[in-house]
DSSP file (Angstrom, degrees, kcal/mol; ACC not computed):
  #  RESIDUE AA STRUCTURE BP1 BP2  ACC     N-H-->O    O-->H-N    N-H-->O    O-->H-N    TCO  KAPPA ALPHA  PHI   PSI    X-CA   Y-CA   Z-CA
    1    1 A M              0   0    0      0, 0.0     2,-0.3     0, 0.0     0, 0.0   0.000 360.0 360.0 360.0 130.9  -26.5   -8.6   -3.9
    2    2 A R        -     0   0    0      1,-0.0     2,-0.3     0, 0.0    71,-0.0  -0.623 360.0-130.8 -85.1 135.3  -23.1   -8.4   -2.1
    3    3 A K        -     0   0    0     -2,-0.3     2,-0.5     2,-0.0    -1,-0.0  -0.630  13.2-148.8 -84.8 140.5  -20.7   -5.7   -3.2
    4    4 A F        -     0   0    0     -2,-0.3     2,-0.4    70,-0.0    70,-0.2  -0.940  12.0-146.9-110.5 130.8  -17.1   -6.6   -3.9
    5    5 A I  E     -a   74   0A   0     68,-2.8    70,-2.8    -2,-0.5     2,-0.5  -0.814   8.0-162.9-103.6 136.1  -14.4   -4.0   -3.2
    6    6 A V  E     -a   75   0A   0     -2,-0.4    30,-2.6    30,-0.2     2,-0.3  -0.974  13.6-179.6-115.9 128.3  -11.2   -3.5   -5.2
    7    7 A T  E     -aB  76  35A   0     68,-2.6    70,-2.5    -2,-0.5     2,-0.4  -0.791  16.5-149.4-120.7 167.2   -8.3   -1.6   -3.6
    8    8 A S  E     +aB  77  34A   0     26,-2.4    26,-1.8    -2,-0.3     2,-0.3  -0.981  24.3 161.1-140.0 124.8   -4.9   -0.6   -4.8
    9    9 A G  E     -aB  78  33A   0     68,-2.8    70,-1.7    -2,-0.4     2,-0.3  -0.845  16.0-150.4-138.4 172.7   -1.8   -0.1   -2.5
   10   10 A A  E     -a   79   0A   0     22,-1.8     2,-0.7    -2,-0.3    70,-0.2  -0.995  24.0-131.2-150.7 150.9    1.9    0.0   -2.7
   11   11 A V  E     -a   80   0A   0     68,-2.5    70,-2.5    -2,-0.3     2,-0.6  -0.931  34.5-162.9 -92.0 114.6    5.3   -0.6   -1.2
   12   12 A I  E     -a   81   0A   0     -2,-0.7     8,-1.9     8,-0.4     2,-0.5  -0.911   4.5-166.9-104.4 117.8    7.1    2.7   -1.9
   13   13 A L  B     -E   19   0B   0     68,-2.5     6,-0.2    -2,-0.6     2,-0.1  -0.904   4.6-153.7-108.5 127.7   10.9    2.4   -1.5
   14   14 A N    >   -     0   0    0      4,-2.1     3,-2.2    -2,-0.5    67,-0.0  -0.255  42.1 -85.4 -87.0-176.8   13.1    5.5   -1.3
   15   15 A K  T 3  S+     0   0    0      1,-0.3    -1,-0.1     2,-0.1    -2,-0.0   0.734 130.6  56.1 -63.9 -22.4   16.8    5.7   -2.3
   16   16 A Q  T 3  S-     0   0    0      2,-0.1    -1,-0.3    85,-0.0    -3,-0.0   0.305 119.2-112.6 -89.2   8.5   17.8    4.5    1.2
   17   17 A N    <   +     0   0    0     -3,-2.2    85,-0.4     1,-0.2     2,-0.3   0.802  68.6 147.3  63.4  32.1   15.5    1.4    0.7
   18   18 A K        -     0   0    0     83,-0.1    -4,-2.1    84,-0.1     2,-0.4  -0.757  45.3-123.9 -98.4 147.9   13.1    2.6    3.4
   19   19 A I  E     -EF  13 100B   0     81,-3.1    81,-2.4    -2,-0.3     2,-0.5  -0.724  15.5-126.8 -95.6 136.7    9.4    1.9    3.1
   20   20 A L  E     + F   0  99B   0     -8,-1.9    -8,-0.4    -2,-0.4     2,-0.3  -0.713  36.1 175.7 -81.0 123.9    6.7    4.6    3.2
   21   21 A L  E     - F   0  98B   0     77,-2.8    77,-1.9    -2,-0.5     2,-0.3  -0.907  17.1-157.8-125.5 156.7    4.0    3.9    5.9
   22   22 A K  E     -GF  30  97B   0      8,-2.6     8,-2.4    -2,-0.3     2,-0.8  -0.963  19.7-128.0-128.7 150.9    1.0    5.7    7.1
   23   23 A K  E     -G   29   0B   0     73,-2.8    72,-3.2    -2,-0.3    73,-0.5  -0.860  23.8-151.4-102.6 105.6   -0.7    5.4   10.5
   24   24 A D  E  >  -G   28   0B   0      4,-2.7     4,-1.5    -2,-0.8    70,-0.2  -0.488  19.3-125.3 -72.2 141.2   -4.4    4.9    9.9
   25   25 A P  T  4 S+     0   0    0      0, 0.0    -1,-0.1     0, 0.0     4,-0.1   0.756 106.7  22.8 -59.6 -24.3   -6.7    6.2   12.7
   26   26 A I  T  4 S+     0   0    0      2,-0.2    -2,-0.0     0, 0.0    -3,-0.0   0.818 130.4  36.0-107.8 -49.2   -8.3    2.7   13.1
   27   27 A R  T  4 S-     0   0    0      1,-0.3    84,-0.3    84,-0.0    83,-0.3   0.590  93.5-141.9 -88.7 -11.7   -5.9    0.1   11.7
   28   28 A G  E  <  +G   24   0B   0     -4,-1.5    -4,-2.7    81,-0.1    -1,-0.3  -0.515  60.6   8.3  83.1-155.2   -2.6    1.6   12.8
   29   29 A W  E    S+G   23   0B   0     79,-0.5    82,-0.4    -6,-0.3    81,-0.3  -0.371  78.9 139.3 -68.0 135.4    0.5    1.5   10.6
   30   30 A E  E     -G   22   0B   0     -8,-2.4    -8,-2.6    -2,-0.1     3,-0.0  -0.959  54.1 -77.6-161.3 172.2    0.0    0.2    7.1
   31   31 A L        -     0   0    0     -2,-0.3   -10,-0.1   -10,-0.2     2,-0.1  -0.520  56.2-102.4 -75.0 149.1    1.0    0.7    3.5
   32   32 A P        +     0   0    0      0, 0.0   -22,-1.8     0, 0.0     2,-0.3  -0.452  68.0 104.3 -72.6 149.0   -0.8    3.5    1.7
   33   33 A G  E     -B    9   0A   0     16,-0.2     2,-0.3   -24,-0.2   -24,-0.3  -0.906  33.2-176.4 161.5 175.6   -3.6    2.7   -0.7
   34   34 A G  E     -B    8   0A   0    -26,-1.8   -26,-2.4    -2,-0.3     2,-0.1  -0.971  38.0 -35.3-176.3-171.2   -7.4    2.7   -1.1
   35   35 A C  E     -B    7   0A   0     -2,-0.3     2,-0.3   -28,-0.2   -28,-0.3  -0.365  53.4-116.1 -73.1 140.1  -10.5    1.9   -3.1
   36   36 A V        -     0   0    0    -30,-2.6   -30,-0.2    -2,-0.1     2,-0.2  -0.592  34.8-145.1 -71.8 131.1  -10.6    2.1   -6.9
   37   37 A E    >   -     0   0    0     -2,-0.3     3,-1.3     4,-0.2     8,-0.1  -0.542  31.0 -74.3 -96.8 164.4  -13.1    4.8   -7.9
   38   38 A T  T 3  S+     0   0    0      1,-0.3    -1,-0.1    -2,-0.2     3,-0.1  -0.289 118.1  11.0 -57.0 137.5  -15.4    4.8  -11.0
   39   39 A N  T 3  S+     0   0    0      1,-0.2     2,-0.4    -3,-0.1    -1,-0.3   0.780 104.7 115.8  62.5  31.2  -13.5    5.5  -14.3
   40   40 A E    <   -     0   0    0     -3,-1.3    -1,-0.2     4,-0.0     2,-0.1  -0.990  61.6-130.8-130.1 137.3  -10.1    5.0  -12.6
   41   41 A T     >  -     0   0    0     -2,-0.4     4,-2.2     1,-0.1    -4,-0.2  -0.436  27.2-114.3 -79.2 161.3   -7.5    2.3  -13.3
   42   42 A I  H  > S+     0   0    0      1,-0.2     4,-1.6     2,-0.2     5,-0.1   0.818 119.3  52.5 -65.8 -28.4   -6.0    0.4  -10.4
   43   43 A K  H  > S+     0   0    0      2,-0.2     4,-1.7     1,-0.2    -1,-0.2   0.911 108.5  48.7 -72.0 -43.1   -2.7    2.0  -11.3
   44   44 A E  H  > S+     0   0    0      1,-0.2     4,-2.4     2,-0.2    -2,-0.2   0.878 107.9  58.1 -61.5 -36.8   -4.1    5.5  -11.2
   45   45 A T  H  X S+     0   0    0     -4,-2.2     4,-3.2     1,-0.2     5,-0.2   0.939 104.8  47.5 -59.6 -49.2   -5.7    4.6   -7.8
   46   46 A V  H  X S+     0   0    0     -4,-1.6     4,-2.3     1,-0.2     5,-0.2   0.893 112.0  50.1 -64.8 -38.1   -2.5    3.8   -6.1
   47   47 A I  H  X S+     0   0    0     -4,-1.7     4,-1.6     2,-0.2    -1,-0.2   0.930 115.7  43.3 -63.4 -45.1   -0.8    7.0   -7.4
   48   48 A R  H  X S+     0   0    0     -4,-2.4     4,-2.8     2,-0.2    -2,-0.2   0.931 114.4  49.3 -65.2 -47.2   -3.7    9.1   -6.2
   49   49 A E  H  X S+     0   0    0     -4,-3.2     4,-2.7     1,-0.2     5,-0.3   0.896 109.1  51.0 -63.8 -42.3   -4.1    7.3   -2.8
   50   50 A V  H  X>S+     0   0    0     -4,-2.3     4,-2.2    -5,-0.2     6,-0.7   0.929 113.6  46.2 -61.2 -44.0   -0.4    7.6   -2.0
   51   51 A K  H  X5S+     0   0    0     -4,-1.6     4,-1.9    -5,-0.2    -2,-0.2   0.933 114.9  46.6 -63.0 -47.0   -0.4   11.3   -2.7
   52   52 A E  H  <5S+     0   0    0     -4,-2.8    -2,-0.2     1,-0.2    -1,-0.2   0.893 120.3  37.7 -62.7 -40.9   -3.7   11.9   -0.7
   53   53 A E  H  <5S+     0   0    0     -4,-2.7    38,-0.2    -5,-0.2    -1,-0.2   0.759 135.2  14.8 -86.4 -25.3   -2.6    9.9    2.3
   54   54 A T  H  <5S-     0   0    0     -4,-2.2    35,-2.5    -5,-0.3    -3,-0.2   0.573  89.4-120.3-127.2 -14.7    1.1   10.8    2.5
   55   55 A G  S  <<S+     0   0    0     -4,-1.9    32,-0.9    -5,-0.6     2,-0.5   0.407  71.8 128.2  84.3  -3.0    1.8   13.8    0.3
   56   56 A I  E     -C   86   0A   0     -6,-0.7     2,-0.4    30,-0.2    -1,-0.3  -0.761  52.5-145.1 -95.7 129.1    4.3   11.8   -1.7
   57   57 A E  E     -C   85   0A   0     28,-2.2    27,-3.2    -2,-0.5    28,-1.2  -0.756  28.2-165.3 -87.2 135.5    4.1   11.7   -5.5
   58   58 A V  E     -C   83   0A   0     -2,-0.4     2,-0.5    25,-0.3    -7,-0.1  -0.858  25.7-142.7-127.5 157.3    5.1    8.3   -6.8
   59   59 A E  E     -C   82   0A   0     23,-2.6    23,-2.2    -2,-0.3     2,-0.5  -0.979  28.3-131.7-110.7 128.5    6.1    6.4   -9.9
   60   60 A V  E     +C   81   0A   0     -2,-0.5    21,-0.3    21,-0.2     3,-0.1  -0.696  27.2 176.6 -82.6 127.9    4.8    2.9  -10.2
   61   61 A I  E     -     0   0A   0     19,-2.9     2,-0.3    -2,-0.5    20,-0.2   0.816  58.3  -1.3 -98.4 -40.0    7.6    0.5  -11.1
   62   62 A K  E     -C   80   0A   0     18,-1.8    18,-2.7     0, 0.0     2,-0.5  -0.998  58.9-118.7-157.8 144.3    6.0   -3.0  -11.0
   63   63 A F  E     -C   79   0A   0     -2,-0.3    16,-0.3    16,-0.2   -20,-0.0  -0.776  30.5-176.6 -81.7 128.9    2.8   -4.9  -10.3
   64   64 A C  E     -     0   0A   0     14,-3.0    65,-2.1    -2,-0.5     2,-0.3   0.850  39.5 -87.8 -98.9 -42.3    3.5   -7.2   -7.4
   65   65 A G  E     -Cd  78 129A   0     13,-1.4    13,-3.0    63,-0.3     2,-0.4  -0.997  38.0 -69.5 161.5-165.2    0.3   -9.3   -6.9
   66   66 A V  E     -Cd  77 130A   0     63,-2.6    65,-2.3    -2,-0.3     2,-0.4  -0.974  20.7-163.6-130.8 136.6   -3.1   -9.7   -5.3
   67   67 A S  E     -Cd  76 131A   0      9,-2.4     9,-3.4    -2,-0.4     2,-0.6  -0.989  15.0-154.4-117.6 135.2   -4.2  -10.3   -1.7
   68   68 A H  E     -Cd  75 132A   0     63,-2.7    65,-2.3    -2,-0.4     2,-1.3  -0.921   8.3-159.8-116.3 112.1   -7.8  -11.5   -1.3
   69   69 A E  E  >> -C   74   0A   0      5,-2.8     5,-1.9    -2,-0.6     4,-0.8  -0.741  14.9-175.0 -88.2  92.4   -9.7  -10.8    1.9
   70   70 A I  T >45S+     0   0    0     -2,-1.3     3,-1.0     1,-0.2    -1,-0.2   0.903  76.7  50.0 -60.1 -47.8  -12.3  -13.5    1.5
   71   71 A K  T 345S+     0   0    0      1,-0.2    -1,-0.2    -3,-0.1    -2,-0.1   0.815 117.9  40.2 -63.3 -30.6  -14.4  -12.7    4.6
   72   72 A N  T 345S-     0   0    0     -3,-0.4    -1,-0.2     2,-0.1   -67,-0.2   0.425 104.7-125.0 -98.6   0.4  -14.5   -9.0    3.7
   73   73 A S  T <<5 +     0   0    0     -3,-1.0   -68,-2.8    -4,-0.8     2,-0.4   0.910  62.9 141.8  53.6  46.4  -15.0   -9.4   -0.1
   74   74 A I  E   < -aC   5  69A   0     -5,-1.9    -5,-2.8   -70,-0.2     2,-0.5  -0.966  38.6-163.9-121.6 134.1  -12.0   -7.2   -0.8
   75   75 A C  E     -aC   6  68A   0    -70,-2.8   -68,-2.6    -2,-0.4     2,-0.5  -0.973  12.3-159.5-116.4 116.6   -9.4   -7.7   -3.5
   76   76 A N  E     -aC   7  67A   0     -9,-3.4    -9,-2.4    -2,-0.5     2,-0.4  -0.856   2.7-155.1-102.1 123.3   -6.2   -5.7   -2.9
   77   77 A M  E     -aC   8  66A   0    -70,-2.5   -68,-2.8    -2,-0.5     2,-0.4  -0.829  15.9-152.9 -95.3 133.0   -3.9   -5.0   -5.9
   78   78 A W  E     +aC   9  65A   0    -13,-3.0   -14,-3.0    -2,-0.4   -13,-1.4  -0.892  14.5 180.0-118.9 139.9   -0.3   -4.4   -4.8
   79   79 A W  E     -aC  10  63A   0    -70,-1.7   -68,-2.5    -2,-0.4     2,-0.4  -0.836  24.2-132.6-128.8 161.6    2.5   -2.4   -6.6
   80   80 A L  E     +aC  11  62A   0    -18,-2.7   -19,-2.9    -2,-0.3   -18,-1.8  -0.973  39.4 162.1-113.3 133.9    6.1   -1.5   -6.0
   81   81 A G  E     -aC  12  60A   0    -70,-2.5   -68,-2.5    -2,-0.4   -21,-0.2  -0.878  29.9-136.8-145.5 175.8    6.9    2.2   -6.5
   82   82 A T  E     - C   0  59A   0    -23,-2.2   -23,-2.6    -2,-0.3     2,-0.2  -0.985  31.2-104.8-137.0 146.3    9.4    5.0   -5.8
   83   83 A P  E     + C   0  58A   0      0, 0.0   -25,-0.3     0, 0.0     3,-0.1  -0.479  33.8 171.2 -71.8 140.9    9.0    8.6   -4.7
   84   84 A I  E     -     0   0A   0    -27,-3.2     2,-0.3     1,-0.3   -26,-0.2   0.360  62.1 -27.8-126.7   0.0    9.4   11.2   -7.4
   85   85 A G  E    S+ C   0  57A   0    -28,-1.2   -28,-2.2     0, 0.0    -1,-0.3  -0.985  80.8  82.0 172.2-176.1    8.2   14.4   -5.5
   86   86 A G  E     - C   0  56A   0     -2,-0.3     2,-0.3   -30,-0.3   -30,-0.2  -0.138  62.3 -96.1  84.4 177.0    6.1   15.9   -2.8
   87   87 A E        -     0   0    0    -32,-0.9     2,-0.0    -2,-0.0    -1,-0.0  -0.980  40.7 -90.8-134.8 146.8    6.6   16.2    0.9
   88   88 A L        +     0   0    0     -2,-0.3     2,-0.3   -33,-0.1   -33,-0.2  -0.332  57.2 158.7 -57.2 130.1    5.5   14.0    3.8
   89   89 A Q        -     0   0    0    -35,-2.5   -33,-0.2     7,-0.0     2,-0.1  -0.987  33.5-124.7-152.6 151.0    2.1   15.2    5.1
   90   90 A T        -     0   0    0     -2,-0.3     2,-0.2     5,-0.1     5,-0.2  -0.391  24.7-175.9 -89.0 170.7   -0.7   13.7    7.1
   91   91 A S  B >   -H   94   0C   0      3,-1.6     3,-1.3   -38,-0.2   -38,-0.1  -0.844  50.2 -79.9-149.1-175.9   -4.4   13.6    6.2
   92   92 A C  T 3  S+     0   0    0     -2,-0.2     3,-0.1     1,-0.2   -39,-0.1   0.703 133.5  48.2 -65.7 -17.2   -7.7   12.5    7.7
   93   93 A E  T 3  S+     0   0    0      1,-0.2     2,-0.3   -41,-0.2    -1,-0.2   0.416 113.2  49.9-100.2  -0.7   -6.6    9.0    6.7
   94   94 A S  B <   -H   91   0C   0     -3,-1.3    -3,-1.6   -70,-0.2   -70,-0.2  -0.879  50.1-178.4-145.9 108.5   -3.1    9.2    8.2
   95   95 A L  S    S+     0   0    0    -72,-3.2     2,-0.3    -2,-0.3   -71,-0.1   0.827  84.4   8.4 -71.8 -32.7   -2.2   10.4   11.7
   96   96 A E        -     0   0    0    -73,-0.5   -73,-2.8    -7,-0.1     2,-0.3  -0.975  66.9-169.8-143.9 153.8    1.5   10.0   10.9
   97   97 A V  E     +F   22   0B   0     -2,-0.3     2,-0.3   -75,-0.2   -75,-0.2  -0.982  20.5 134.1-141.3 152.5    3.6    9.2    7.8
   98   98 A G  E     -F   21   0B   0    -77,-1.9   -77,-2.8    -2,-0.3     2,-0.4  -0.965  49.6 -95.9 178.6 168.4    7.2    8.3    7.3
   99   99 A F  E     -F   20   0B   0     -2,-0.3     2,-0.3   -79,-0.2   -79,-0.2  -0.878  43.6-177.8-101.5 135.2    9.9    6.2    5.7
  100  100 A F  E     -F   19   0B   0    -81,-2.4   -81,-3.1    -2,-0.4    -2,-0.0  -0.962  33.1-101.0-135.5 147.7   11.1    3.3    7.8
  101  101 A D     >  -     0   0    0     -2,-0.3     4,-2.9   -83,-0.2     5,-0.2  -0.326  44.8-110.3 -57.2 151.5   13.7    0.5    7.5
  102  102 A V  H  > S+     0   0    0    -85,-0.4     4,-2.4     1,-0.2     5,-0.2   0.907 118.5  50.1 -55.0 -46.3   12.1   -2.7    6.6
  103  103 A E  H  > S+     0   0    0      1,-0.2     4,-1.3     2,-0.2    -1,-0.2   0.918 113.2  45.8 -60.8 -44.4   12.7   -4.3   10.0
  104  104 A E  H  > S+     0   0    0      1,-0.2     4,-2.2     2,-0.2    -1,-0.2   0.895 110.7  53.8 -66.0 -40.2   11.2   -1.2   11.8
  105  105 A A  H  X S+     0   0    0     -4,-2.9     4,-2.3     1,-0.2    -2,-0.2   0.916 107.0  51.3 -59.9 -43.7    8.2   -1.1    9.4
  106  106 A L  H  < S+     0   0    0     -4,-2.4    -1,-0.2     1,-0.2    -2,-0.2   0.803 110.5  49.3 -67.1 -28.2    7.5   -4.8   10.2
  107  107 A L  H  < S+     0   0    0     -4,-1.3    -1,-0.2    -5,-0.2    -2,-0.2   0.864 110.9  49.6 -74.6 -37.3    7.6   -4.0   13.9
  108  108 A L  H  < S+     0   0    0     -4,-2.2     2,-0.6    -5,-0.1   -79,-0.5   0.873  94.6  80.9 -69.2 -37.7    5.3   -1.0   13.6
  109  109 A I     <  -     0   0    0     -4,-2.3   -79,-0.1    -5,-0.2   -81,-0.1  -0.597  57.0-178.4 -74.9 116.7    2.7   -2.9   11.6
  110  110 A E        +     0   0    0     -2,-0.6     2,-0.5   -81,-0.3    -1,-0.2   0.803  55.8  88.4 -87.0 -31.4    0.6   -4.8   14.1
  111  111 A N     >  -     0   0    0    -82,-0.4     4,-1.8   -84,-0.3     3,-0.2  -0.573  66.5-151.7 -74.5 120.1   -1.8   -6.6   11.6
  112  112 A E  H  > S+     0   0    0     -2,-0.5     4,-2.1     1,-0.2    -1,-0.2   0.860  95.3  55.5 -61.6 -37.5   -0.2   -9.9   10.6
  113  113 A D  H  > S+     0   0    0      1,-0.2     4,-1.9     2,-0.2    -1,-0.2   0.900 106.4  51.4 -62.0 -40.0   -2.0   -9.9    7.2
  114  114 A F  H  > S+     0   0    0      1,-0.2     4,-2.0     2,-0.2    -1,-0.2   0.892 107.9  52.4 -63.6 -39.3   -0.5   -6.4    6.5
  115  115 A K  H  X S+     0   0    0     -4,-1.8     4,-2.5     1,-0.2    -1,-0.2   0.915 108.0  51.1 -62.3 -42.9    3.0   -7.7    7.3
  116  116 A H  H  X S+     0   0    0     -4,-2.1     4,-2.6     1,-0.2    -1,-0.2   0.888 107.9  53.0 -62.3 -38.7    2.6  -10.6    4.9
  117  117 A E  H  X S+     0   0    0     -4,-1.9     4,-2.2     2,-0.2    -1,-0.2   0.912 109.2  49.1 -63.7 -42.1    1.5   -8.2    2.1
  118  118 A V  H  X S+     0   0    0     -4,-2.0     4,-2.2     2,-0.2    -2,-0.2   0.956 113.1  46.7 -59.4 -51.0    4.7   -6.1    2.7
  119  119 A L  H  X S+     0   0    0     -4,-2.5     4,-1.2     1,-0.2    -2,-0.2   0.880 111.6  50.5 -62.5 -39.7    6.9   -9.2    2.5
  120  120 A H  H  < S+     0   0    0     -4,-2.6    -1,-0.2     1,-0.2    -2,-0.2   0.900 110.4  50.2 -65.1 -39.7    5.2  -10.6   -0.6
  121  121 A C  H >< S+     0   0    0     -4,-2.2     3,-0.9     1,-0.2    -2,-0.2   0.893 111.4  48.3 -64.9 -38.8    5.6   -7.2   -2.3
  122  122 A L  H 3< S+     0   0    0     -4,-2.2    -1,-0.2     1,-0.2    -2,-0.2   0.733 121.3  36.5 -72.9 -21.3    9.3   -7.1   -1.4
  123  123 A N  T 3< S+     0   0    0     -4,-1.2    -1,-0.2    -3,-0.2    -2,-0.2   0.008  74.9 123.4-118.8  26.9    9.8  -10.7   -2.7
  124  124 A C    <   +     0   0    0     -3,-0.9     3,-0.3     1,-0.2    -1,-0.1   0.687  42.4 175.9 -69.9 -16.4    7.5  -10.8   -5.7
  125  125 A G        -     0   0    0      1,-0.2    -1,-0.2    -3,-0.2     4,-0.1  -0.153  59.6 -27.0  55.5-138.0   10.3  -11.8   -8.0
  126  126 A V  S    S+     0   0    0      2,-0.1    -1,-0.2     1,-0.0    -2,-0.1   0.868 127.5  53.9 -81.4 -39.8    9.4  -12.5  -11.6
  127  127 A E  S    S-     0   0    0     -3,-0.3     2,-0.1     1,-0.1    -1,-0.0  -0.736  86.7-111.8-101.9 144.2    5.7  -13.6  -11.1
  128  128 A P        -     0   0    0      0, 0.0   -63,-0.3     0, 0.0     2,-0.2  -0.395  37.0-125.6 -64.8 150.4    3.0  -11.7   -9.3
  129  129 A F  E     -d   65   0A   0    -65,-2.1   -63,-2.6    -9,-0.1     2,-0.4  -0.578  16.2-159.7 -94.7 161.0    1.8  -13.3   -6.1
  130  130 A Y  E     +d   66   0A   0    -65,-0.2     2,-0.3    -2,-0.2   -63,-0.2  -0.952  17.4 168.1-138.0 121.1   -1.7  -14.3   -5.0
  131  131 A I  E     -d   67   0A   0    -65,-2.3   -63,-2.7    -2,-0.4     2,-0.4  -0.959  12.4-164.3-128.5 151.4   -2.5  -14.8   -1.3
  132  132 A S  E      d   68   0A   0     -2,-0.3   -63,-0.2   -65,-0.2    -2,-0.0  -0.981 360.0 360.0-133.4 148.5   -5.9  -15.2    0.4
  133  133 A F              0   0    0    -65,-2.3   -64,-0.2    -2,-0.4    -1,-0.1   0.271 360.0 360.0-152.5 360.0   -6.9  -14.9    4.1
C-alpha cells in the first residue's frame, strides 16, 4: 500500500512585504513548511514548522490552496501568514533564513514548482487554488 504525504507550508509576509524563505540543505531556497504529524491540524503544522525551521512565530491569515505532487504522492497545503514574534534562526532543516523582496525570492528559489507555489499564494484572490505537477 502506497503512503500519501500531506504537508503544510506558508508565504509569510512581513510589514515591508518581504517573504520569509529558508535554505534547505538539499532543495535550496524554499518556503517554510513540513509534514503534518499525527493528531495535528494542517494549520497547527504550518505554525509549528515555520517556528522550527526559521525561529519566527506566525499568525495564519488565510488558506491559499493546494499543490499536488502526483509523482511523489504529496499534497501540499498553502497558507498566507504574518510574523508575530521570534527571531530569525537556522536549524538542521535550514542552512540560512531571511526575509526577501518578492523579486529576489523568486531569483533565489531554483525549483520552478516552488516558484509557482509562491506566485499562486501571492495571487490566491477570493478562491483557493489547486495546481498539480
